[in-house]
C-alpha positions, 0 to 999 in steps of 0.5 A: 098536491097544491090543494093539499098544501094550501088547505094545510097551510089554511088550517095553520092560519087559521090556528095561528089566528084562534092562538093569537085571538086568544093571547091578545083577549088575555091581555086585554083583561085590565087591572085598572078600576072602571068606577061606577057612577056615585048616588047623587044624594051624598046622605047615602054614601056609606060609612060601613063597608065590606071585603070579603076575601076567599082563599080557595083550598086553604087549611086551617092548620097550614095557615097557622104554620106559614109565615103571613105577617099581613093577616097575622096582623089582621088577626091581632085585631079580629074574632077568629076561629080555627075550627070554622064548619064548612059543611060536612059533605058536598066538599067541591069548590062550587058547593063550597063557594055558593055556601059561603056566598048565599048564606045557605046550606046546599039542600037549599042552593042546590050546588053539590059540586062544581057543575051547578047542575040544580042550582037554585041562585033564583030563591037564595041568591048571592049576597050581592043581589041582595045588597043592591036590592037593597040600595042601588047606592051600595057599589059592589064588585066581585074580583075573582080567580076563579071564574065560575063564581062570577059566571055561575053565582055572581051573574044574576045580580047587578053586580057593579064590576065583575072582573076575573082573571088567570092569576092571584097578582092581578086580583090583587092589582084590581082590588087595591086598584077599585080600593084606591080609586073609587068609592066602594061599598062591597067588595068580594075578592077571590085567590086560587093559587093555594088551592093549585098547589094543593091539587099539585102538590097536596094540602098539608102543613108539611109540603113546602109548596102548600105553605110557599102559596100561603105565604104568596097569598099573604104577600099579595094581601098586603097592599089590599089591606094598607089601603082599607087602612089608609080608607079608615084613617082618612075617609071616615069609613068603618070595613069590615074585613072577613077571610075564609075559603071554601074548604081544606084538603087532603095531604094526596091532593084531594077535597072534592068527595071527602065527606066527613074528612075533617081536612077538608070540611074544618077551616078557619074565618076571620072577622074584623071591623075597624073598631072590633070589640074583644078581639081573639079566638072565637069560644064556639065554632061558626059556619060558613053560612054565618058570613052572609048574615055578618055582612048585612049586620054590618052594613045596616041590613034587615035580614028578611025572614023570607029570605030562609037564611041557615046562618047568624051573624058573628057578633063583632 
């Protein structure tokens, strides 16, 4: 009896230790910036910079219905589309983010779902790999809520900073700190709260919780966008800001396996530079694979034909 009691107590103690370790490890994820070392040659400090913002699971019609003053200000100075084509098949997050971040369709990058089986990032890597291969003086960061983006897609790259968090608010704090405290060149920021609301309540503009989540992420974006605007005003920088998503969703709360459903496949794209020419709605529907070549064009990185990208840059 005593031996059984001691064994049980030991088991409880071990479980308590594991749980407390998990709690403390979660708390250890700081949002303070750890700035990468600048290049010794000051001539290699860059004027053209990029902030790519991904709002997971955000439908175009819901974004237009929501009260989003910060994105509205951005859109007013952007080229944008409410009918960007994310591809009619492979409507999972893993496939969508792989398409956006590599610049090729699933037939090339190999990811058709959220399990990343068949991934071909060696041949078609995350665009941050190409950026760092061009020049290590490009200082880069990927700061995400959906951990698999960093663990699966970004990990092979020589990215300066990789951060993942379990709250959008922490993503906001970290991105803002990197913008305010460091001289970063390219930042990818991913927000997952809208997708969570869509799965739990439904992806549709008639659902208050879904609209609330979009309005919350808009508020989360305010300090980030303000930091970019401040850098442009005071540091002679020209930031390309792109905002898009990996998929939409159905009113029933689904997106994976919803091939050819326009509620899932027709999304949005917002493209803005410091001096966007002719801001307003695009007269055509760009594609999700156009994000990467748009970034390369802004950074002045020549697109190598051997990269075999599927997209073309959006003219800004």
